[in-house]
C-alpha positions as CSV (number, residue, x, y, z in Angstrom):
1,M,10.9,-107.6,74.1
2,G,13.8,-105.9,72.3
3,P,13.2,-103.8,69.3
4,E,13.2,-105.4,65.8
5,L,16.6,-104.4,64.3
6,S,18.3,-104.9,61.0
7,R,20.5,-108.0,60.9
8,D,23.2,-106.8,58.5
9,D,26.0,-107.5,61.0
10,P,26.7,-111.2,61.3
11,G,29.3,-110.6,64.0
12,L,29.6,-114.3,64.8
13,V,32.8,-115.5,66.4
14,P,32.8,-119.3,66.6
15,G,35.2,-120.6,69.2
16,P,38.6,-121.3,67.9
17,R,39.9,-124.8,68.0
18,E,43.5,-124.8,69.2
19,P,45.8,-127.9,68.9
20,A,46.4,-129.7,72.2
21,G,49.3,-128.2,74.0
22,K,49.3,-124.9,72.1
23,G,47.8,-121.6,72.8
24,Q,48.6,-121.9,76.5
25,E,49.5,-119.0,78.7
26,E,51.9,-118.9,81.6
27,P,50.0,-119.2,84.9
28,A,49.3,-115.8,86.5
29,G,50.1,-114.7,90.0
30,N,48.0,-115.4,93.1
31,S,45.8,-112.4,93.0
32,P,42.1,-113.4,92.6
33,F,41.5,-110.2,90.6
34,G,42.8,-110.1,87.1
35,I,44.0,-113.6,87.7
36,C,44.6,-114.2,84.0
37,G,47.3,-111.6,84.0
38,L,45.5,-109.3,81.5
39,E,46.1,-105.9,83.0
40,R,44.7,-102.8,81.5
41,G,46.0,-99.3,81.7
42,K,43.9,-96.2,82.5
43,A,42.1,-94.7,79.7
44,G,44.3,-92.4,77.7
45,D,47.5,-93.2,79.6
46,G,49.4,-94.4,76.6
47,G,49.6,-97.9,78.0
48,R,47.2,-99.4,75.5
49,M,48.4,-100.7,72.2
50,R,48.0,-98.6,69.0
51,R,48.6,-99.3,65.4
52,C,49.9,-95.8,64.7
53,C,53.4,-94.4,64.6
54,Q,53.4,-93.3,68.2
55,G,55.7,-96.1,69.2
56,M,58.4,-94.3,67.1
57,G,57.6,-90.9,68.7
58,L,55.7,-89.7,65.6
59,P,52.2,-88.3,65.5
60,C,49.4,-90.6,64.5
61,L,48.5,-90.2,60.9
62,F,45.2,-92.0,60.9
63,K,43.4,-91.3,64.2
64,G,40.6,-88.8,63.6
65,S,41.1,-89.0,59.8
66,P,38.2,-87.9,57.7
67,T,38.1,-91.3,56.2
68,S,36.3,-92.6,59.3
69,S,32.6,-92.9,58.6
70,S,31.6,-92.3,62.2
71,P,33.3,-91.7,65.6
72,P,34.2,-94.9,67.6
73,P,31.9,-95.8,70.5
74,L,32.8,-94.4,73.9
75,F,31.7,-97.4,75.9
76,L,31.9,-101.2,75.8
77,L,29.0,-103.1,77.4
78,V,29.6,-106.9,77.9
79,F,26.7,-109.3,78.5
80,D,26.7,-112.8,79.9
81,F,23.8,-114.9,78.6
82,D,22.4,-117.5,81.0
83,E,20.6,-116.0,84.0
84,T,21.8,-112.6,82.9
85,L,20.3,-111.7,79.5
86,V,17.9,-114.6,79.8
87,D,16.3,-115.6,83.1
88,E,17.1,-119.3,82.9
89,N,20.1,-121.6,82.5
90,S,19.7,-122.7,78.9
91,D,21.5,-126.0,79.6
92,D,18.8,-126.9,82.0
93,S,16.1,-125.6,79.8
94,V,16.9,-128.0,76.9
95,L,16.0,-130.8,79.3
96,R,12.5,-129.7,80.0
97,G,10.3,-132.7,80.8
98,R,13.2,-135.1,80.5
99,A,15.2,-136.8,83.4
100,L,18.8,-137.6,82.6
101,P,19.7,-141.3,83.0
102,P,21.8,-142.1,86.1
103,A,25.1,-142.4,84.1
104,L,24.7,-138.8,82.8
105,R,23.7,-137.5,86.2
106,H,26.9,-138.9,87.8
107,D,28.8,-137.7,84.7
108,A,27.9,-134.1,85.6
109,D,29.9,-134.4,88.8
110,A,33.0,-136.1,87.3
111,A,33.5,-134.5,83.9
112,S,34.1,-130.9,82.8
113,Y,30.7,-129.2,82.3
114,N,31.4,-128.6,78.6
115,Q,32.1,-132.3,78.1
116,H,29.1,-133.2,80.1
117,M,26.8,-131.0,77.9
118,R,28.3,-132.7,74.8
119,R,27.1,-136.0,76.2
120,V,23.7,-134.6,77.2
121,L,23.2,-133.2,73.6
122,A,24.1,-136.6,72.2
123,W,21.6,-138.3,74.5
124,L,18.9,-135.8,73.5
125,G,19.6,-136.6,69.9
126,E,19.2,-140.3,70.6
127,Q,15.8,-139.5,72.2
128,G,14.7,-137.9,68.9
129,V,15.4,-134.3,69.9
130,R,16.5,-132.4,66.8
131,P,18.2,-129.0,66.4
132,A,14.9,-127.5,65.3
133,D,13.4,-128.6,68.6
134,L,16.3,-127.2,70.6
135,K,16.1,-123.9,68.6
136,A,12.5,-123.5,69.6
137,V,13.5,-124.0,73.3
138,Y,16.2,-121.3,73.0
139,E,13.9,-118.9,71.3
140,S,11.3,-119.3,74.1
141,L,13.8,-118.5,76.9
142,P,12.4,-115.6,78.9
143,L,14.5,-112.4,79.1
144,S,15.6,-111.4,82.6
145,P,13.6,-108.6,84.3
146,G,14.4,-105.3,82.7
147,V,16.4,-106.7,79.8
148,P,13.9,-105.5,77.2
149,E,14.3,-102.0,78.5
150,L,18.1,-102.3,78.5
151,L,18.1,-103.6,74.9
152,R,15.9,-100.7,73.8
153,F,18.2,-98.2,75.6
154,L,21.3,-99.7,73.8
155,S,19.5,-99.6,70.5
156,K,18.7,-95.9,70.9
157,H,22.3,-95.1,71.9
158,R,24.1,-97.6,69.6
159,Q,26.6,-94.9,68.5
160,L,27.8,-94.6,72.0
161,F,27.8,-98.2,73.1
162,E,29.6,-101.2,71.6
163,V,28.0,-104.4,72.8
164,V,29.4,-107.9,72.9
165,L,28.3,-111.1,74.6
166,I,30.6,-113.7,76.3
167,S,28.8,-116.9,77.2
168,D,29.7,-120.5,78.3
169,A,26.5,-121.7,76.6
170,N,26.8,-122.2,72.8
171,V,26.6,-120.1,69.7
172,F,23.5,-122.0,68.3
173,G,21.4,-121.2,71.4
174,V,22.6,-117.6,71.9
175,E,22.0,-116.7,68.2
176,A,18.6,-118.3,68.2
177,K,17.5,-116.2,71.3
178,L,18.9,-112.9,70.1
179,E,17.3,-113.4,66.7
180,A,14.0,-114.2,68.3
181,A,14.2,-111.1,70.5
182,G,15.1,-108.9,67.5
183,A,18.3,-107.8,69.2
184,R,21.0,-109.6,67.2
185,S,22.3,-106.6,65.4
186,L,23.0,-104.8,68.7
187,F,25.9,-107.2,69.3
188,R,29.2,-106.6,67.5
189,K,30.5,-110.0,68.5
190,I,29.4,-113.2,70.2
191,F,31.9,-115.3,72.0
192,S,30.5,-118.7,72.9
193,N,31.2,-122.4,72.6
194,P,31.0,-123.6,69.0
195,A,28.0,-125.7,68.0
196,G,27.1,-127.6,64.9
197,V,25.0,-130.5,63.5
198,D,26.7,-133.9,62.9
199,R,25.8,-136.5,60.3
200,R,23.2,-138.0,62.6
201,G,21.4,-134.7,62.8
202,F,22.4,-134.2,66.4
203,L,23.5,-130.9,67.8
204,T,27.1,-131.0,68.8
205,L,29.2,-128.8,71.2
206,G,32.9,-128.0,71.4
207,P,35.2,-126.0,73.7
208,Y,35.8,-122.4,73.0
209,H,39.6,-122.4,73.5
210,S,42.4,-123.5,75.9
211,H,43.9,-121.4,78.6
212,A,45.9,-121.5,81.8
213,C,43.6,-119.6,84.2
214,P,43.2,-121.7,87.3
215,R,39.9,-120.1,88.3
216,C,37.9,-120.8,85.0
217,P,36.5,-124.0,83.4
218,A,38.9,-125.6,81.0
219,N,36.9,-124.7,77.9
220,M,36.5,-121.0,78.5
221,C,38.2,-118.1,80.4
222,K,36.1,-115.0,80.0
223,G,38.9,-112.9,81.4
224,K,41.2,-114.0,78.6
225,I,38.5,-113.4,76.0
226,L,37.7,-109.9,77.3
227,G,41.4,-109.0,77.6
228,E,42.2,-110.1,74.0
229,Y,39.1,-108.3,72.7
230,L,40.2,-105.0,74.3
231,R,43.7,-105.3,72.9
232,E,42.3,-106.1,69.5
233,R,40.1,-103.0,69.6
234,A,43.0,-100.9,70.8
235,R,45.0,-101.9,67.8
236,E,42.1,-100.7,65.7
237,D,42.3,-97.3,67.6
238,V,39.2,-97.9,69.6
239,E,39.8,-97.1,73.2
240,F,36.7,-97.2,75.4
241,R,36.2,-94.5,78.0
242,R,34.5,-97.1,80.2
243,V,33.7,-100.8,80.2
244,F,30.5,-102.2,81.7
245,Y,30.2,-105.9,82.5
246,V,26.7,-107.4,83.2
247,G,26.8,-110.9,84.6
248,D,25.8,-113.3,87.3
249,G,27.9,-116.4,87.5
250,A,31.2,-117.4,89.1
251,N,32.8,-117.4,85.7
252,D,31.9,-113.7,85.3
253,F,34.1,-112.9,88.3
254,C,37.4,-113.4,86.3
255,P,36.7,-110.8,83.6
256,A,35.3,-108.4,86.1
257,G,38.7,-108.6,87.8
258,I,40.5,-106.9,84.9
259,L,38.2,-103.9,84.9
260,R,39.7,-100.5,85.9
261,E,38.5,-97.9,88.5
262,E,36.5,-96.1,85.9
263,D,34.7,-99.2,84.8
264,V,31.6,-100.8,86.3
265,A,30.7,-104.4,87.2
266,F,27.0,-105.1,87.3
267,P,26.6,-108.4,89.2
268,R,23.1,-109.8,89.5
269,K,22.2,-109.4,93.1
270,G,22.5,-112.5,95.2
271,Y,24.2,-114.6,92.5
272,P,27.7,-116.1,92.6
273,M,29.4,-113.2,90.8
274,H,28.0,-110.8,93.4
275,R,29.0,-113.1,96.3
276,L,32.6,-113.5,95.0
277,I,33.1,-109.8,94.6
278,R,31.8,-109.1,98.1
279,E,34.0,-111.8,99.6
280,G,37.0,-110.5,97.7
281,Q,36.5,-107.0,98.9
282,E,36.1,-108.0,102.5
283,E,39.2,-110.2,102.4
284,R,41.4,-108.0,100.2
285,P,40.1,-104.4,100.2
286,G,41.0,-102.4,97.2
287,E,42.1,-105.2,94.9
288,F,38.8,-105.2,93.0
289,R,39.1,-101.8,91.2
290,A,35.8,-101.4,89.3
291,A,32.7,-99.8,90.7
292,V,30.1,-102.4,91.7
293,V,26.4,-101.9,91.0
294,P,24.3,-105.0,91.9
295,W,20.9,-105.3,90.0
296,E,17.7,-107.3,90.4
297,S,16.2,-105.7,87.3
298,A,18.2,-104.5,84.3
299,V,16.2,-101.3,84.6
300,E,18.7,-100.4,87.3
301,V,21.5,-100.8,84.7
302,V,19.5,-98.5,82.4
303,R,19.1,-95.9,85.1
304,Y,22.9,-95.9,85.8
305,L,23.7,-95.5,82.2
306,Q,21.2,-92.7,81.8
307,E,22.8,-90.9,84.7
308,L,26.2,-91.4,83.1
309,L,25.1,-89.9,79.8
310,R,23.6,-86.9,81.7
311,G,27.1,-86.4,83.3
312,K,26.0,-87.4,86.7
313,G,27.6,-90.9,87.0
314,S,29.8,-91.0,90.0
315,G,31.5,-94.2,89.0
316,R,31.0,-95.8,92.5
317,G,27.3,-96.3,92.1
318,G,26.4,-99.4,94.0
319,E,28.3,-98.8,97.3
320,D,27.4,-96.9,100.4
321,E,29.8,-94.5,102.1
322,G,31.6,-97.3,103.8
323,G,32.4,-99.1,100.5
324,R,30.1,-102.0,101.4
325,W,26.9,-103.3,99.8
């Protein structure tokens, strides 16, 4: 399990609720990579936004100022949650020992998944399942193979790595698991669907935001979230040398598509994210720019990062000489 760490950084980012019809983006082009239109420049090429005077041709007065308490992190590592950080789908786990009624089973095919899970949580509440019971389920979720070692590595090198989590699960469950693992303070921010408790004492779920990405589910586009976060940090004069994305699902393919050549996508081997990257590379060679390092155990991620810190990371780690996996 991860190390016990101080919990002085709340870092919680509940999903914003945008009015219907607002917050929409123009649809992007037809490229499956970076489909949300959130392009990123190369590190240090001046294409990223800054808060300084550089836009007026003046030197930055603040960057590198002695008022900074510590240097900014060099790298950003992004985690998914279900079947990446934990070794189960938490939405399935909350149903342990319970069969959904036929109406809800059919509902899963017809409704958006976020709406479906709202109804599932309401049904669980009607069966007497309370938030404390669900919290215990989330806390007991097993970490994926090698994740304890990866969390320890990140804890040891927290000055170099900024860590965030983007998940289509819910804030309640993600927080519960990270606290139980003693790893909550590693994560600067958590982006997940908002959850709360209603007057009946039932756990409720909402959508994270609205977006116009045709590839992603209506309640969350991880590519939009990652792109906005990178722009936010650039405005704060934090420019990451590399970005690492660790995921497994189809909805992790979209954010991986905005990574640059110097960045690394870590898809879980044999899972939808890995399959989509392979298919895209075969059909449209060169459009997916990031290095690809598939993993079965997160220890493989640790080894790659260790080599990087030793100055040996090639940046194209998971491919053979022919560029295939």
